C-alpha positions as CSV (number, residue, x, y, z in Angstrom):
1,M,177.9,145.4,253.5
2,M,176.2,146.0,250.1
3,Y,173.0,148.2,250.4
4,K,170.4,148.6,247.7
5,R,171.3,151.7,245.7
6,K,169.1,153.1,242.9
7,V,172.1,153.6,240.7
8,Y,172.2,149.8,240.2
9,D,169.0,150.0,238.2
10,E,170.5,152.8,236.1
11,L,173.5,150.6,235.4
12,L,171.2,147.8,234.4
13,A,169.5,150.1,231.9
14,W,172.8,151.2,230.5
15,K,173.9,147.5,230.1
16,E,170.7,146.5,228.4
17,N,170.4,149.5,226.0
18,Y,173.7,151.3,225.5
19,A,176.7,149.3,226.7
20,G,177.6,148.1,223.2
21,K,178.2,151.7,222.0
22,Y,179.0,153.7,225.2
23,S,181.1,153.3,228.3
24,V,179.4,154.6,231.5
25,L,181.0,157.0,234.0
26,V,179.5,157.0,237.5
27,E,180.3,160.4,238.9
28,G,179.9,161.4,242.5
29,A,181.7,162.8,245.6
30,R,184.2,160.7,247.4
31,R,182.8,158.1,249.7
32,V,179.3,158.0,248.3
33,G,179.7,154.3,247.4
34,K,180.6,154.5,243.7
35,S,183.3,151.8,243.8
36,T,181.2,149.4,245.9
37,V,178.1,149.5,243.8
38,V,180.0,149.3,240.5
39,E,182.0,146.3,241.5
40,H,178.9,144.6,243.0
41,F,177.1,145.3,239.7
42,A,180.0,143.7,237.6
43,A,180.1,140.7,239.9
44,Q,176.3,140.1,239.6
45,E,175.7,140.9,235.9
46,Y,178.9,139.6,234.2
47,E,180.7,136.3,234.0
48,S,184.0,138.0,234.9
49,Y,185.4,141.5,235.4
50,I,188.6,143.3,235.9
51,L,188.9,146.1,238.4
52,V,191.6,148.7,237.8
53,D,191.8,151.0,240.8
54,F,193.9,154.0,239.8
55,A,194.2,155.1,243.4
56,H,196.2,152.0,244.2
57,A,197.2,150.4,240.9
58,Q,200.6,148.7,240.8
59,K,203.2,149.6,238.2
60,D,202.7,146.4,236.2
61,V,199.0,147.3,235.8
62,L,199.7,150.9,234.7
63,D,202.4,149.6,232.3
64,C,199.6,147.8,230.3
65,F,198.4,151.2,229.2
66,N,201.6,151.8,227.3
67,D,200.1,149.3,224.7
68,L,196.9,151.3,224.0
69,G,197.9,151.6,220.4
70,D,197.5,147.8,220.1
71,I,194.2,147.0,221.8
72,D,194.7,143.2,221.4
73,L,198.1,143.4,223.3
74,F,196.6,145.8,225.9
75,L,193.8,143.4,226.7
76,L,196.1,140.3,226.8
77,R,198.6,142.0,229.1
78,L,195.8,143.3,231.4
79,Q,194.3,139.8,231.7
80,A,197.8,138.3,232.4
81,V,198.7,140.9,235.0
82,T,195.3,140.7,236.9
83,G,194.9,136.9,236.5
84,V,191.3,137.4,235.2
85,Q,190.1,135.8,232.0
86,L,187.7,138.0,230.1
87,V,184.7,136.5,228.2
88,E,183.7,138.3,225.0
89,N,180.3,139.9,225.3
90,N,180.0,138.9,228.9
91,S,182.8,140.7,230.8
92,A,183.3,144.2,232.1
93,I,186.4,146.2,232.8
94,I,186.2,148.8,235.6
95,F,188.4,151.9,235.7
96,D,188.0,153.1,239.3
97,E,188.9,156.7,240.2
98,I,189.7,157.3,236.5
99,Q,190.4,161.0,237.1
100,L,193.7,159.9,238.5
101,F,194.8,158.4,235.1
102,P,193.3,160.6,232.3
103,R,194.9,158.5,229.5
104,A,192.6,155.6,230.5
105,R,189.5,157.8,230.0
106,Q,190.7,158.9,226.6
107,A,191.3,155.3,225.6
108,L,187.7,154.4,226.3
109,K,186.8,155.7,222.8
110,Y,188.8,153.0,221.2
111,L,188.1,150.3,223.7
112,V,184.3,150.7,223.3
113,Q,184.7,150.7,219.5
114,D,186.5,147.4,219.8
115,G,183.2,146.0,221.1
116,R,184.4,142.9,223.0
117,Y,183.7,144.1,226.5
118,H,181.8,146.6,228.5
119,Y,183.5,149.5,230.3
120,I,182.5,151.1,233.5
121,A,184.4,154.1,235.1
122,T,184.0,155.9,238.4
123,G,185.3,159.4,239.1
124,S,185.3,162.3,241.5
125,L,186.2,165.9,240.5
126,I,186.2,164.4,237.1
127,S,185.9,167.6,235.0
128,I,188.6,169.6,236.8
129,K,190.5,171.2,234.0
130,K,193.9,170.0,235.1
131,N,192.7,166.4,234.9
132,V,191.5,166.6,231.3
133,K,193.3,169.4,229.7
134,D,195.6,167.2,227.6
135,I,193.1,164.5,226.5
136,V,190.0,164.2,224.3
137,I,186.9,163.5,226.3
138,P,185.3,160.4,224.6
139,S,181.9,161.1,223.0
140,E,181.2,157.4,223.5
141,E,180.6,158.0,227.3
142,M,177.4,158.1,229.3
143,K,177.3,159.7,232.7
144,I,175.4,158.7,235.8
145,S,175.4,160.9,238.9
146,M,175.5,159.2,242.2
147,F,174.6,160.9,245.4
148,P,174.6,160.0,249.1
149,M,171.8,157.6,250.1
150,D,168.4,159.2,249.7
151,Y,165.8,158.7,252.4
152,E,164.3,155.6,250.7
153,E,167.8,154.0,250.5
154,F,168.5,154.9,254.1
155,M,165.2,153.3,255.3
156,L,166.0,150.1,253.4
157,A,169.5,150.0,254.9
158,C,167.9,150.2,258.3
159,G,165.6,147.4,257.6
160,N,162.5,149.6,257.2
161,D,160.5,148.8,254.0
162,T,157.6,151.2,254.6
163,Y,158.7,153.9,252.2
164,H,155.8,153.1,249.9
165,L,153.4,153.9,252.7
166,L,154.8,157.4,252.9
167,K,153.9,157.9,249.2
168,E,150.3,156.8,250.0
169,L,150.2,159.3,252.9
170,F,151.2,162.1,250.5
171,R,148.7,161.0,247.9
172,Q,145.9,161.2,250.4
173,G,147.0,164.7,251.5
174,K,145.2,164.3,254.8
175,E,146.2,164.9,258.4
176,I,148.4,161.9,259.4
177,G,147.7,162.1,263.1
178,Q,150.0,163.2,265.9
179,A,151.2,159.8,267.1
180,T,152.1,158.5,263.7
181,H,153.5,161.9,262.6
182,R,155.8,162.1,265.7
183,K,157.2,158.7,264.9
184,L,157.8,159.5,261.3
185,M,159.5,162.7,262.2
186,R,161.7,160.9,264.8
187,D,162.7,158.5,262.0
188,F,163.5,161.3,259.6
189,R,165.6,163.2,262.1
190,I,167.8,160.1,262.4
191,Y,168.4,160.4,258.7
192,M,169.3,164.0,259.0
193,A,171.7,163.3,261.9
194,V,173.4,160.3,260.2
195,G,173.2,161.4,256.6
196,G,173.5,159.2,253.6
197,M,177.3,158.5,253.4
198,P,177.5,154.7,253.4
199,Q,180.2,154.5,256.1
200,A,178.1,156.6,258.5
201,V,175.0,154.6,257.7
202,Q,176.8,151.3,258.3
203,A,178.0,152.6,261.7
204,Y,174.4,153.5,262.6
205,V,173.1,150.1,261.5
206,E,175.8,148.5,263.7
207,G,174.6,150.4,266.7
208,K,177.6,152.8,267.0
209,S,177.2,155.9,269.1
210,F,176.5,159.2,267.5
211,A,179.9,160.4,268.7
212,E,181.5,157.6,266.6
213,I,179.3,158.3,263.7
214,D,180.2,162.0,263.9
215,E,183.9,161.1,263.8
216,I,183.4,159.1,260.6
217,K,181.8,162.2,259.0
218,R,184.6,164.4,260.3
219,E,187.1,162.1,258.6
220,I,185.1,162.4,255.3
221,I,185.1,166.2,255.6
222,R,188.9,166.1,256.2
223,L,189.3,164.0,253.1
224,Y,187.3,166.5,251.1
225,E,189.4,169.4,252.5
226,D,192.6,167.5,251.4
227,D,191.1,167.1,247.9
228,F,190.2,170.8,247.8
229,K,193.8,171.7,248.6
230,K,195.1,169.6,245.7
231,I,193.1,171.5,243.2
232,D,193.3,174.9,245.0
233,P,196.4,175.4,247.2
234,S,195.1,178.8,248.1
235,G,192.6,177.2,250.5
236,R,189.7,179.2,249.1
237,I,187.6,176.3,247.9
238,G,187.9,174.7,251.4
239,A,186.9,178.0,253.0
240,I,183.9,178.2,250.7
241,Y,182.8,174.7,251.5
242,N,183.1,175.2,255.3
243,S,181.2,178.5,255.2
244,I,178.0,177.1,253.7
245,P,176.1,176.5,257.0
246,A,177.0,180.0,258.2
247,Q,176.0,181.5,254.9
248,L,172.6,179.8,255.0
249,A,172.1,180.9,258.6
250,R,172.4,184.5,257.5
251,N,169.3,184.0,255.3
252,T,170.7,186.4,252.6
253,K,169.6,186.6,249.0
254,R,172.7,184.8,247.7
255,F,176.0,183.2,248.6
256,I,178.6,186.0,249.3
257,L,182.1,184.8,248.3
258,S,183.9,187.5,250.3
259,K,182.1,186.4,253.5
260,A,183.5,182.9,252.9
261,T,187.1,183.7,252.1
262,A,187.4,186.9,254.1
263,K,189.0,188.4,250.9
264,K,187.8,190.5,248.0
265,K,186.3,188.4,245.2
266,T,188.7,187.6,242.3
267,L,188.0,186.4,238.8
268,K,189.4,183.0,239.7
269,D,186.7,182.6,242.4
270,D,184.0,181.9,239.8
271,E,186.2,179.0,238.6
272,R,186.6,177.8,242.2
273,I,182.8,177.7,242.6
274,F,182.6,175.7,239.4
275,D,185.2,173.3,240.7
276,L,183.4,172.9,244.0
277,V,180.0,172.2,242.4
278,D,181.7,169.8,240.0
279,S,183.1,167.8,242.9
280,K,179.5,167.0,243.8
281,T,180.2,167.7,247.5
282,V,177.8,170.7,247.3
283,L,174.6,171.5,245.5
284,I,174.0,174.9,243.8
285,S,170.6,176.7,243.6
286,H,170.3,179.5,241.1
287,N,168.1,182.5,241.5
288,T,165.7,182.6,238.5
289,T,164.7,186.1,237.5
290,D,161.4,185.3,235.7
291,P,159.6,182.0,236.5
292,R,157.1,182.8,233.8
293,V,159.6,182.0,231.0
294,S,161.9,179.2,232.1
295,L,163.7,178.4,235.3
296,N,166.9,177.5,233.4
297,L,166.8,180.2,230.8
298,T,166.3,183.0,233.3
299,K,168.7,181.8,236.0
300,D,171.1,184.4,237.3
301,V,174.6,182.8,237.2
302,D,175.9,185.3,239.6
303,S,173.2,184.9,242.2
304,Y,173.1,181.5,243.8
305,K,173.0,179.6,247.1
306,L,175.1,176.6,248.1
307,Y,174.0,173.5,250.1
308,I,176.0,170.6,251.4
309,A,175.3,167.5,249.3
310,D,174.8,165.3,252.4
311,T,172.8,166.7,255.4
312,G,174.6,164.4,257.8
313,L,177.9,166.2,256.8
314,F,176.0,169.5,257.1
315,V,175.2,168.7,260.8
316,T,178.8,167.9,261.5
317,L,180.0,171.1,259.8
318,M,177.7,173.1,261.9
319,F,179.6,172.0,265.0
320,M,183.1,171.6,263.5
321,D,184.6,174.1,265.9
322,R,184.2,171.7,268.7
323,P,186.8,168.9,269.2
324,S,184.1,166.3,268.7
325,A,180.4,166.5,268.5
326,E,178.8,165.9,271.8
327,N,176.0,163.3,272.0
328,E,173.9,166.1,273.5
329,I,173.8,167.9,270.1
330,Y,172.4,164.8,268.4
331,A,170.0,164.1,271.3
332,K,168.6,167.7,270.8
333,L,168.3,167.2,267.1
334,L,166.5,163.9,267.4
335,S,164.1,165.3,270.0
336,D,163.6,168.5,268.1
337,K,165.1,170.7,270.8
338,L,167.8,172.4,268.8
339,P,167.2,176.2,268.6
340,A,164.3,177.2,266.3
341,N,166.6,179.4,264.2
342,L,168.2,176.3,262.7
343,G,165.5,176.1,260.0
344,Y,168.3,176.3,257.4
345,L,169.2,172.7,258.4
346,Y,165.8,171.6,257.1
347,E,166.3,173.8,254.0
348,N,169.5,171.8,253.3
349,V,167.8,168.4,253.6
350,V,165.0,169.6,251.3
351,A,167.5,170.7,248.7
352,Q,169.2,167.3,248.9
353,M,166.0,165.4,248.5
354,I,164.9,167.5,245.5
355,V,168.3,166.9,243.7
356,C,168.1,163.2,244.4
357,T,164.8,163.0,242.5
358,G,166.6,164.4,239.4
359,H,165.7,168.1,239.5
360,E,168.0,171.1,239.5
361,L,167.6,173.7,242.3
362,Y,166.1,177.1,241.7
363,Y,164.8,179.9,244.0
364,H,163.3,183.3,243.4
365,T,163.5,186.7,245.1
366,W,161.9,190.0,244.3
367,E,161.7,193.3,246.0
368,K,158.8,194.5,248.1
369,E,157.2,197.7,247.0
370,N,158.3,200.7,249.0
371,S,160.5,198.6,251.2
372,A,164.2,197.6,251.6
373,H,163.1,194.1,252.2
374,Y,162.3,191.3,249.7
375,Y,160.2,188.3,249.1
376,E,161.8,184.9,248.6
377,I,160.6,181.4,247.5
378,D,163.0,178.8,248.7
379,F,162.6,176.3,245.8
380,L,160.9,176.3,242.5
381,I,160.2,173.0,240.7
382,S,159.1,172.6,237.1
383,S,156.0,170.5,236.8
384,G,155.0,170.3,233.1
385,T,154.0,173.7,232.0
386,K,153.5,174.9,235.6
387,V,155.9,175.8,238.4
388,D,155.5,174.5,242.0
389,A,156.7,176.7,244.8
390,V,158.2,175.3,248.0
391,E,158.8,177.2,251.2
392,V,160.7,175.5,254.0
393,K,160.0,176.3,257.6
394,S,161.4,174.6,260.7
395,S,158.3,175.2,262.8
396,G,155.7,175.3,260.0
397,L,154.3,178.5,261.6
398,G,154.1,181.9,259.9
399,K,152.0,183.9,257.5
400,N,153.6,182.6,254.4
401,E,153.4,186.0,252.8
402,S,155.9,185.2,250.1
403,L,153.9,182.2,248.9
404,S,150.7,184.3,248.8
405,V,152.2,187.2,246.9
406,F,154.0,184.7,244.5
407,R,150.6,183.1,243.7
408,K,149.1,186.4,242.7
409,K,152.2,187.6,240.8
410,Y,152.6,184.5,238.7
411,S,149.0,183.1,238.8
412,K,149.2,181.9,235.1
413,V,152.2,179.6,235.7
414,I,151.8,178.6,239.3
415,G,151.0,175.0,240.0
416,N,151.1,173.8,243.6
417,T,152.3,175.8,246.6
418,Y,153.8,173.9,249.5
419,V,155.1,174.6,253.0
420,V,157.5,171.9,254.1
421,S,158.0,171.7,257.8
422,Q,158.0,169.4,260.8
423,K,154.3,169.8,261.2
424,D,151.5,167.4,260.2
425,A,149.9,167.5,256.8
426,K,147.0,169.9,256.2
427,K,145.7,172.3,253.6
428,E,144.7,175.9,254.1
429,G,143.4,177.6,251.0
430,S,145.8,177.2,248.2
431,I,148.7,176.2,250.4
432,Q,149.4,172.5,251.2
433,Y,151.4,171.8,254.3
434,V,153.7,168.8,253.9
435,P,155.8,167.1,256.5
436,V,159.5,167.1,255.5
437,Y,159.7,163.3,255.3
438,L,157.3,163.5,252.4
439,T,159.5,165.9,250.3
440,D,160.4,163.2,247.8
441,F,156.9,163.1,246.5
442,L,156.5,166.8,245.7
443,V,158.2,166.4,242.3
444,S,155.9,163.5,241.3
445,S,152.6,164.8,242.5
């Protein structure tokens, strides 16, 4: 089933404004729906299209690429082999999973310059060095990042078109009311439990049990682990990925590699982190040392936290040690009866929502005076010339000491200060309390 995905509108903008001079590469983790949306786009927006899936391409299709020195011959052979007739200025050629056949990616430079057709590629782990070390990356290439379904896409997939009402609730900034708030939280916890991977969403829409949905997510995680082994036979990348929930649970200042791998850090581990982030299966948040200057310019590349790119997969990873997730776990999550110390689950979903709105992740820590402890702001978001600070709490309770001290320390650059939690909206002094289901609107306030 084809769900409405926002990347479709980005592809439309590319077609209307750039397709004559650039190919487009849709990057994202495996199973986020890249191939589905790209083929749907080509079917809807062009008179004809050719799909070359390098994960399953037959030899006669691959042999066409031996003629790349003669573009006319290449295009003729490709049409003959696929049985699709291309129409000049109204056809697209899709290179699916292009990372598996780097020569095709390099050829895009010349195919785009030829100008007769538009070219769309999809890829996972696209920048891993071993996939591109022998080719020239085309400058005639635009990139679009694709993530798991965000909350709006999930709501639409479930037949719920009230997302615009959530935006109005945020704009008003008033208490929502317990009855409405409880329903909205129940709806959002379903999103947290299912996640945004299209296969899992489809299973939920079809009324499958959470045990069945969980098995789908486990299969996706196993697929990722197999991919990690291909690029890192040592198994360290997989160990890093699987350790993320436990690392967040420790509530430390940064991700500690040795805790993930149970081995002393090596120089190659930094490259492994790059590869893992580049796979788009995880999100990285850097510690910025001085928010007064620039979040990006003052980020500490050696101090970071990692999050799972899909919170539904995060939930499954949390209980991966059990043969299969029990429905009881999901029942507790949906009724908010999981242990209170699972606040890091909400931290992960907030990270995911911030990234889906187009922002990078940053946090900030600083030492307390005359103390071995430290202050921490979970997320910082650039807002014009100001910086908004976001604290995530499972319960919404607490003194919010870090936010208060942060406002005083950086009073000249601070914009809004938010506490994101499961509690209803309210405002106390300079702090605005925001229900987690309204996180999307923090970046556009």
